[in-house]
DOKOL-185657 format. One record per residue: x negated, y negated, z of N, C-alpha, C in turn. Coordinates in steps of 0.1 Angstrom, whole numbers, padded with zeros to 4 digits, always signed. Each point is the difference from the previous one (the first is absolute). Example, Ala and Ser with C-alpha at 12.3 -4.5 7.8 and 13.67 -1.06 7.14 Angstrom:
<sites>
-0132+0057+0078+0009-0012+0000-0009-0012+0000+0004-0011-0007-0009-0011+0000+0008-0011+0008
</sites>
This chain:
<sites>
+0199-0035+0162-0013+0003-0005-0007-0013-0003-0013-0002+0005-0007-0012-0002-0004-0003-0014-0002-0012-0003-0005-0004-0014-0015-0003+0001-0007+0005-0009-0015-0001+0001-0005-0003-0014-0011-0008-0001-0008-0001-0012-0010+0012+0000-0008+0001-0010-0009+0011-0001-0011+0000+0011-0005-0011+0004-0010-0001+0010+0007+0006+0013+0012-0004+0003+0006+0004+0013+0003+0015-0001+0004+0005-0012+0004+0014-0002-0013+0009+0002-0011-0004-0005-0013+0007+0001-0004+0000+0015+0001-0012+0006-0003+0000+0014+0008+0009+0009+0013+0001-0004+0009+0009+0007-0004+0014-0002-0004+0004-0012-0004+0014-0002-0012+0003+0008-0010-0009+0001-0012+0003+0007+0003+0001+0015+0009-0009+0005+0004+0001+0014+0007+0013+0003+0009+0004-0008+0007+0013+0002-0010+0012+0001-0010+0000-0009-0010+0011+0000-0009+0000+0012-0004-0012+0004-0009-0001+0012+0008+0004+0012+0013-0003+0000+0008+0004+0012+0003+0015+0000+0003+0006-0011+0004+0013+0000-0011+0011-0002-0011-0004-0006-0010+0010-0003-0013-0005+0007-0005+0007+0011-0012-0004+0007-0013+0002-0009+0001+0007-0011-0011+0002-0008-0003-0011-0010+0010-0009-0001-0002-0011-0010-0008-0012+0007-0007-0007-0008-0007-0012+0004-0003-0009-0012-0002-0012+0002-0002-0010-0011-0013-0007+0002-0008-0001-0010-0012-0009+0001-0004-0005-0014-0007-0011+0000-0004-0006-0013-0004-0015+0003-0001-0007-0010-0005-0014+0001+0010-0010+0005-0001-0005+0012+0009-0010+0006+0013+0005+0003+0002+0014+0002+0014+0005+0002+0003-0001+0015-0009-0002+0009+0003+0001+0014+0005-0013+0006-0009-0008+0006+0004-0012+0007+0007-0010-0010-0005-0001-0012+0005-0009-0010+0013+0005-0006+0002+0013-0001+0013+0005-0005-0001+0001-0016-0011+0000-0006-0001+0002-0014+0001-0013-0007-0007-0001-0012+0000-0013-0007+0014-0004-0004+0009+0010-0003+0014-0003-0003+0010+0003+0011-0006+0003+0012+0008+0002+0012+0008+0013+0000-0004+0010-0007+0007+0012-0001-0002+0008+0014-0011-0002+0006-0003+0007+0013+0002-0009+0012+0007-0011-0002+0001-0009+0011+0007+0006+0012-0006-0002+0012+0007+0005+0012-0003+0014+0004-0006+0008-0009-0001+0014+0002-0011+0003+0010-0011-0007+0000-0011+0002+0010+0005-0004+0014+0008-0011+0001+0005-0004+0012+0010+0010+0006+0008+0007-0008+0009+0009+0004-0006+0014+0003-0009+0004-0008-0004+0014+0000-0015+0002+0005-0007-0011+0002-0013+0000+0006-0012+0000-0010-0011-0002+0006-0013-0002-0008-0004+0013-0006+0004+0012+0005-0005+0012-0006+0009+0005-0011+0012-0006-0002+0009+0004-0010+0001-0009-0012-0005-0013+0002+0000-0010-0011-0012-0009+0003-0010+0001-0009-0012-0007+0003-0007-0004-0013-0009-0010+0002-0008-0006-0011-0012+0009-0004-0004+0000-0012-0011+0007-0005-0010-0010-0007-0013+0003-0001-0009-0008-0007+0004-0001-0015-0006-0010-0006+0003-0002-0015-0008+0010-0007+0005+0012-0001-0007+0011-0007+0011+0010-0004+0005-0003-0012+0011+0009-0005-0004+0014-0001-0013+0003-0004-0004+0014-0001-0001+0006+0014-0004-0008+0010-0001+0005+0013+0014+0003+0006+0010-0009-0003+0013+0001+0005+0007+0013-0005-0001+0002-0013+0006+0012-0006-0007+0013+0004-0014-0001+0001-0007+0012+0004+0004+0004+0015+0001-0010+0008+0004+0003+0014+0014+0006+0000+0009-0005-0008+0014+0005+0000+0000+0014-0005-0009+0004-0010+0000+0014-0005-0005+0009+0012-0010-0004+0007-0004+0008+0012+0011+0001+0010+0007-0010+0003+0011+0000+0010+0011+0010-0005+0003-0001-0013+0010+0009-0006-0004+0014+0001-0012+0003-0003-0005+0014+0001+0000+0005+0014-0001-0009+0009+0000+0004+0015+0014+0002+0005+0011-0005-0007+0013+0002+0004+0009-0013+0002-0007-0011-0002+0008-0013+0001+0006-0004-0013+0009-0010+0001+0006-0005-0012-0003-0015-0001-0012-0004-0005-0004-0014+0000+0007-0008-0011+0003-0012+0003+0006-0009-0010-0010-0012-0001-0006-0002-0012-0010-0010-0001+0005-0011-0009-0004-0012+0002+0003-0011-0009-0012-0005-0006+0000-0001-0013-0010-0007-0008+0006-0013-0003-0007-0011+0004+0007-0013+0000+0006-0004-0013-0007+0003-0011+0005-0002-0014-0004+0012-0008+0009+0004-0009-0003+0012-0008-0013-0002-0008-0004-0012-0003-0012-0003-0007-0012+0005+0008+0001+0000+0013-0012+0003+0008-0001+0015+0002+0008+0008-0006+0000+0015+0003-0011+0007-0007-0006-0006-0010-0010+0007-0008-0012+0005+0007-0005-0007+0011-0011+0006+0007+0004+0013+0007+0013+0003+0002+0004+0012+0006+0005+0010-0011-0002-0003-0012+0005+0009-0011-0007+0014+0000-0012+0000+0003-0007+0013+0000+0005+0008+0012+0002-0005+0011+0006+0007+0011+0013+0006-0003+0009-0008-0007+0013+0004-0003+0000+0011-0010-0009-0001-0011+0000+0010-0011-0008+0012+0004-0012-0002+0006-0009+0012+0002+0003+0007+0013+0007-0007+0010+0002+0007+0013+0015+0002+0002+0007-0011+0001+0015+0001+0004+0008+0008-0009-0002-0002-0013+0008+0006-0010-0003+0015-0002-0012+0004+0004-0005+0014-0003+0000+0009+0013+0002-0007+0012-0003+0008+0012+0009+0012+0002+0012-0001-0003+0009+0012+0001-0005+0011-0009-0003-0003-0013-0004+0010-0009-0013+0006+0003-0010-0008+0003-0014+0005+0002-0001+0008+0013+0009-0002+0009+0000+0008+0013+0010+0011+0000+0006+0003-0012+0010+0010-0001+0011-0001+0010+0005-0013+0002+0011-0003+0009-0003+0000+0014-0013+0002+0004-0004-0001+0014+0001-0014+0006-0004-0010-0008+0000-0014+0004+0008-0008-0011+0006-0011+0005+0007-0009-0009-0002-0014+0005+0004-0009-0008-0002-0015+0003+0014-0007+0000+0007+0001+0011+0013-0006+0000-0001-0015+0003-0006-0008-0009-0003-0014+0003+0009-0008-0009+0004-0012+0004+0007-0010-0008-0008-0012-0001-0003-0004-0012-0008-0012-0003+0009-0011-0005+0003-0010+0008+0009-0011-0004-0009-0011-0006+0006-0006-0011-0007-0011-0006+0010-0010-0007+0000-0012+0003+0008-0010-0008-0006-0001-0014+0008+0000-0010-0005+0000-0014+0008-0009-0009-0006-0003-0012+0007-0008-0010-0003-0015+0003+0005-0008-0010-0003-0014+0000+0012-0008+0005-0001-0013-0001+0012-0009+0003-0002-0008+0012-0012+0000+0006-0002-0009+0012-0012-0009-0002-0003-0002-0012-0012-0009-0004-0013+0005+0007-0001+0013+0000-0012+0007+0007-0012+0001-0009+0001-0003-0012-0012+0001-0009-0003+0015-0004-0011+0001-0006-0004+0013-0006-0002+0011+0011-0004-0003+0012-0004+0010+0009+0011+0002+0011+0012-0005-0003+0011+0002+0010+0013+0003-0008+0000+0004-0012+0012+0001-0008+0001+0011-0010-0009+0010+0001+0000+0010-0010+0010+0012+0003+0003+0008-0010+0009+0011+0001-0007+0013-0005-0006+0007+0010-0009+0011-0004+0007+0014+0001+0013+0000-0001+0007+0013+0003-0004+0011-0009-0004-0003-0013-0003+0010-0010-0013+0008+0004-0009-0007+0007-0013+0007+0003+0003+0010+0011+0010-0001+0008+0003+0009+0011+0009+0011-0006+0009-0003-0009+0009+0010-0006-0008+0010-0008-0012-0003-0004-0008+0009-0008-0006+0011+0009-0001-0002+0013-0007+0009+0009+0009+0011+0006-0002+0012-0004+0008+0011+0006-0003+0001+0014+0011+0001+0008-0002+0001+0015+0004-0013+0007+0001-0011-0007+0005-0013+0006+0014-0002-0004+0008-0005+0009+0014-0005-0004+0000-0015+0000+0008-0006-0009+0000-0014-0001+0014-0005+0000+0003-0009+0010+0014-0004+0003+0001-0015-0001+0010-0005-0006+0002-0015-0002+0015-0003+0002+0004-0006+0011+0014-0003+0002+0004-0013-0006+0013-0002-0002+0005-0012-0007+0009-0008+0009+0004+0005+0012+0010-0006+0009-0002+0004+0014+0005-0007+0010-0003+0003+0014+0005+0014+0004+0012+0004-0004+0005+0013+0004-0009+0011-0004-0004+0000-0013-0009+0010-0005-0014-0001+0006-0005-0012+0003-0013-0002+0006-0001+0007+0013+0010-0002+0009-0001+0007+0013+0001+0015-0002+0010+0005-0007+0002+0014-0002-0012+0007-0007-0006-0006-0010-0011+0005-0007-0013+0000+0009-0002-0010+0008-0011-0001+0008+0000+0011+0011+0012+0002+0006+0001+0011+0010-0003+0013-0007+0006+0003-0012-0003+0012-0007-0015+0002-0003-0006-0011-0004-0014+0000-0003-0009+0004+0012+0004-0006+0012-0008+0003+0012+0002+0015+0004+0012+0005-0002+0003+0014+0004-0005+0010-0010-0005-0005-0012-0005+0010-0010-0013+0005+0003-0003+0012-0003-0013+0006+0003-0011-0003-0010+0003-0007-0011-0010-0004-0010-0003-0015+0002-0011-0005-0005-0003-0014+0000+0009-0008-0009+0005-0011+0005+0009-0008-0008-0005-0014-0001-0001-0006-0012-0003-0014-0003+0013-0007+0000+0003-0009+0009+0012-0007+0002-0002-0014-0004+0004-0004-0013-0002-0013-0005+0012-0009+0002-0002-0011+0007+0011-0009+0004+0000-0013-0009+0010-0002-0008+0000-0011-0009+0002-0013+0007-0011-0008+0002+0001-0011+0009+0009-0012-0006+0002+0000-0012+0009-0010-0006+0014+0001+0005+0004+0012+0005+0014+0002+0005+0000+0003+0015-0011-0003+0007+0000+0002+0014+0011-0007+0007+0003-0012-0004+0010-0008+0007+0014+0000-0006+0001+0007-0011+0013+0000-0007-0001+0003-0014+0011+0004-0007+0000+0003-0014-0004-0011-0009-0007+0003-0010-0006-0011-0008-0001+0005-0014+0007-0006-0010+0000+0006-0013-0011-0006-0009-0009-0008+0005-0011-0004-0008+0001-0014-0006+0011-0007+0003+0001-0014-0004-0008-0009+0010-0009-0008-0005-0008-0008+0008+0008-0009+0009+0011-0005-0004+0008-0010+0008+0007+0006+0012-0001+0014+0001+0005+0006+0012-0010+0002+0011-0012-0003-0003-0011+0004+0009+0001-0006+0014+0002-0013+0000+0001-0007+0013+0012+0005+0009+0011+0003-0007+0012+0005+0007-0003+0014+0006-0007+0008-0008-0003+0013+0005-0010-0001+0012-0010-0008-0001-0010-0002+0011+0007-0005+0012+0011-0008-0001+0007-0005+0011+0007+0011+0008+0002+0011-0007+0007+0012+0007+0014+0002-0005+0001+0008-0010+0013+0004-0005+0007+0009+0009+0014+0001+0001+0006+0010+0007-0004+0014-0005-0002+0009+0009-0005+0013-0004+0011+0010-0002-0003+0013+0002+0010+0010-0002+0003+0007+0013+0011+0007+0001+0004+0007+0012-0010+0012+0001-0006+0001+0012-0010+0011+0002+0003+0006+0014+0002+0013+0001+0002+0006+0013-0012-0002+0009+0003-0002+0013-0010-0002+0010-0009+0012+0003+0006+0012+0000-0007+0012+0004-0007+0007-0012-0003+0013+0002-0007+0008-0009+0009+0005-0012-0005-0002-0012+0006+0007-0012-0010+0000-0010+0001+0009-0010-0010+0001-0011+0007-0001-0013-0008-0005-0010+0004+0001-0014-0010+0009-0006+0004+0011-0007-0009+0010-0004-0010-0005-0011-0013+0004+0002-0010-0003-0010+0003+0008-0013+0000-0006-0011+0002+0007-0013+0014+0000-0005+0008-0009+0006+0014+0000-0004+0003-0015-0004+0003-0002-0013+0002-0013-0006+0015-0004+0004+0002-0013-0001+0013-0006+0003+0006-0005-0013+0013+0003-0003+0007-0005-0011+0006-0014+0005-0006-0011-0004+0004-0013+0004+0013-0005-0007+0000+0003-0013+0011-0005-0009+0003+0011-0010+0012+0003-0002+0004+0009-0011+0002-0008-0013-0004+0007-0011+0002-0007-0013+0000+0011-0011+0003-0004-0012+0002+0009-0011-0010-0002-0012-0006-0012-0001-0007-0003-0012-0015+0002+0000-0007-0002+0012-0014+0001+0001-0003+0003+0015-0011+0007+0002-0005+0003+0014-0012-0010+0003+0001-0007+0011-0011-0008+0005-0006+0007+0012-0013+0002+0000-0007+0006+0011-0010-0011+0006+0002-0001+0014-0009-0010+0007-0002+0005+0014-0008-0008+0007-0003+0003+0014-0005-0013+0007+0002-0001+0013-0005-0012+0007+0007-0012-0004-0008-0011-0001+0006-0013-0004+0007+0000-0013-0005+0009-0009+0006+0000-0013+0014+0005-0001+0005+0007+0011+0014+0003+0000+0009-0012+0000-0004-0010+0007+0007-0013+0001-0001-0007-0013-0012+0000-0006-0002-0006-0013+0009+0007-0011+0001+0013+0001+0008+0008-0009+0015-0004+0001+0005-0002+0012+0014-0003+0002+0003-0014-0006-0009-0009+0001+0002-0013-0006-0001+0000-0015-0010+0008-0005-0002+0001-0015+0012+0007-0006+0005+0010+0006+0012+0007-0005+0012-0009-0001+0002-0008+0011+0011-0010+0000-0002-0010-0011-0012-0005-0002-0003-0010-0011+0002+0006-0014-0003+0012-0002+0001+0006-0013+0014+0004-0004+0009+0002+0009+0013+0005-0003+0001+0014-0004-0011+0008+0001-0001+0014-0004+0006+0008+0011+0007+0011-0004+0005+0009+0010-0011+0010+0004-0009-0004+0008-0011+0008+0003+0001+0008+0014-0006+0011+0000+0000+0008+0012-0014-0002+0007+0000-0003+0013-0012-0004+0007-0004+0011+0010-0012+0005-0001-0006+0010+0009-0011-0007+0008+0001+0001+0013-0011-0004+0009-0008+0013+0004-0012+0001-0004-0008+0012+0003-0002+0003+0014-0002-0011+0008-0003+0001+0015-0014+0006+0002-0003+0012-0006-0014+0005+0001-0004+0004-0014-0012-0002-0004-0005+0004-0013-0007+0013+0000-0004+0004+0012-0005+0014+0003+0005+0003+0014+0008+0010+0002+0007+0008-0010+0010-0008-0009+0001+0005-0012+0009-0008-0010+0013+0008-0002+0011-0007+0001+0013+0007-0003+0003+0000-0015-0007+0009-0007+0001+0001-0014+0014+0004-0004+0007+0008+0008+0013+0005-0003+0010-0011-0002+0000-0010+0009+0009-0011-0001-0003-0008-0012-0013-0002-0003-0004-0008-0012+0005+0007-0013-0002+0013-0001+0003+0007-0012+0015+0000-0002+0008+0002+0011+0015+0000-0002+0005-0013-0005-0006-0011+0005+0004-0013-0004-0003-0003-0015-0013+0003-0004-0004-0003-0013+0007+0009-0011+0003+0012+0004+0007+0009-0009+0015-0006-0002+0005-0006+0010+0013-0006-0001+0000-0013-0009-0010-0009+0003+0000-0013-0007-0007+0001-0013-0010+0008-0002-0008+0001-0012-0010-0011-0002-0001-0009+0010-0010-0010-0001-0007-0003+0014-0012-0005+0000-0007-0002+0013-0009-0012-0001+0000-0008+0010-0009-0011+0002-0006+0001+0014-0013+0000+0001-0008+0002+0012-0006-0014+0004+0002-0003+0013-0004-0013+0005-0009+0001+0012-0012-0006-0001-0009+0000+0012-0009-0012-0001-0005-0005+0012-0008-0012+0001-0014+0002-0005-0005+0012+0002-0014+0002-0003-0003-0001-0015-0013-0001-0003-0003-0002-0015+0006+0012-0008+0003-0003-0012+0007+0010-0008-0010+0012-0004-0012-0003-0004-0009+0010-0004-0005+0008+0012+0002+0013+0000-0003+0009+0011+0009-0001+0012+0011-0007-0001+0009-0001+0011+0009+0012+0001+0007+0001+0011+0008+0012+0002+0011+0001-0010+0004-0010-0007+0010+0000-0010-0004+0009-0012-0013+0001-0003-0005+0009-0010+0003+0015+0003-0002+0004+0012+0003+0013+0004+0015+0003+0000+0008-0010+0005+0014+0002-0001+0005+0002-0015-0006-0009-0008+0004+0001-0014-0003+0014-0006-0012+0005+0003-0004+0014-0005+0009+0010+0005+0003+0000+0013+0009+0010+0006+0014+0000-0006+0005-0012-0002+0014-0002-0006-0001+0005-0015-0010-0003-0007-0001+0004-0014+0000+0015-0001-0008+0007+0009-0001+0014+0000+0013+0007+0002+0009-0006+0009+0012+0006+0004+0013-0005-0007-0001-0011-0006+0012-0006-0006-0001-0004-0014-0011+0005-0007-0002-0005-0014+0012+0001-0009+0007+0011+0000+0011+0001-0009+0013-0007+0005-0001-0007+0011+0011-0008+0005-0002-0015-0002-0013-0003-0004-0003-0015-0001+0005-0006-0013+0006-0011+0002+0006-0008-0012-0010-0011-0004-0009-0003+0008-0010-0011-0003-0013+0003+0008-0011-0007-0004-0012+0002+0008+0001-0004+0014-0007+0006+0009-0001-0004+0014-0008-0013+0001+0005-0010+0007-0007-0013+0002-0006-0001+0014-0011-0007+0000-0006-0003+0013-0001-0015+0002+0005-0005+0011-0001-0015+0003-0009+0000+0013-0012-0007-0001-0010+0001+0010-0008-0013+0001-0010+0000+0009-0009-0011+0001-0010+0000-0012-0007-0011-0002-0010-0002-0010-0011+0010+0002-0007+0003-0010-0013+0008+0001-0012-0009+0002+0000-0006+0011-0010-0010+0004-0003+0002+0015-0012-0005+0004-0001-0002+0015+0011-0009+0005+0004+0002+0012+0011-0007+0005-0001-0015-0001+0008-0007-0008-0002-0014-0004+0007-0009+0010-0007-0004+0011+0006-0008+0010+0007-0012-0005-0007-0007-0009+0006-0013-0005+0013+0002-0008+0002+0012-0005+0011+0003-0009+0008+0012+0005+0001+0002+0013+0006+0012+0005+0015+0000-0003+0007-0011-0001+0014+0000-0003+0003+0003-0014-0010-0001-0009+0001+0004-0014-0004+0015-0001-0009+0004+0009-0005+0014+0000+0011+0009+0004+0008-0004+0010+0010+0009+0006+0010+0003-0011+0005+0013-0001+0011+0003-0008+0013-0006+0006+0006-0009-0006+0012-0007+0006+0013+0005-0007+0011-0005+0005+0013+0003-0006+0001-0002-0015-0006-0011-0005+0001-0003-0014-0007+0010-0009-0012+0004+0005-0007+0010-0008+0007+0014+0000+0006+0003+0011+0007+0013+0001+0013-0001-0009+0007-0011+0000+0012-0002-0008-0003+0001-0014-0011-0006-0005-0004+0001-0014-0003+0015-0004-0007+0007+0009-0003+0014-0003+0013+0009+0000+0010-0003+0008+0012+0007+0000+0007-0002-0014+0001-0012-0004+0006-0003-0013-0007+0006-0011-0014-0001+0000-0007+0007-0011+0003+0015+0000+0000+0006+0011+0003+0014+0001+0013+0004-0006+0010-0008+0003+0014+0002-0006+0000-0002-0015-0008-0009-0005+0000-0003-0014-0009+0008-0008-0009+0008+0006-0010+0008-0007+0007+0011-0008
</sites>
C-alpha cells in the first residue's frame, strides 16, 4: 500500500473519480494547467483532458453557480475555491440555491456538487488566506461540511462527498497538507519539507460522512476536535498526562452525536478544541448539544479551547492558534473543577 500525504491522497481521490465516473469533472481557479495553488489537482488535466479538469475565471459566485447548474443537469462537478476565505462571494449561491434545490423542487432536482477549499492558518497567509469559516456553513440546512485530519480519511471522505447527492463543503486543513503537525512552530519547516504520510489504498474506497473516529480511548475527559486540531489534541493530551479520550469528528454536518454522547457519558467531562474564533464557533453548538444530552453525567463545566475573538491576527497567528499548552491547561482545569 503506498504512503501518501494529504495532498497526494486528495489527488488520488480525484483521479479515481475522474477515471471511474464519466459524470465527474473538476474546475476552479488554477486547477488545470497549474495543478492548483497547493498542487492537489496536479497532472489531472494532462491525464483526463481539458473537458474534465479546467480553469475558471476568478469569480467564485460564477464557479459555484455553474456547478449547481451542472449538478441539476446530472453531472457531479468538483470545484476548488483557492482559499476558503474567498468563498464568501459564492455564499448566496450555496445558501439560496444549492442547499435548497432538492427541497424547493420536491426532489425533482438536486445539487450533487463538492466545493473544495483549503482552510485555516499556519502558512503566513495573512487575514485573507487563513480563516476558518466552518460554522457559517454548518448553520445552513442542506449543506454538508466535511473536514479531514489525515490522508486516509481525506481520500475516503472526498470520494464519499463526490458521490453524495447533496452539496458538500469540503474544507482541507492546509497546515497538515504535507504531514501531521501539532501546532508547535519549530515543527513548521520540517512539515513543509514533507513528512512521511500514511498508508492509503490506491483504488476507490469511502469513509462515511457523519461517522466520527475514536482516535484515542480514555477514562477521565472527552476531547472533541477536527482537522489540524486532532494533531494538536494528541500533543496536548500527552503534555497534560490526563487520560483523555479523543474524538475526531471528520464531518461537522452530518454530526455523529451518538459517538460524542457515549464518550461524554462515560468520562463525565468534555473539552472542545477548534481553530476558529471561540464566539459563534462550532464549539458552542457542540457544547449545547452535549449539555442537552449529558447534563446529569457531567462532573464539571464543558470547556472550549479556540482562537481569539479577533480578526485573524497575522502578526500573532502562533499565539492565536490553540496549541498543546492551552489544551493541556484546559484538561487539567477540567479535572480539578
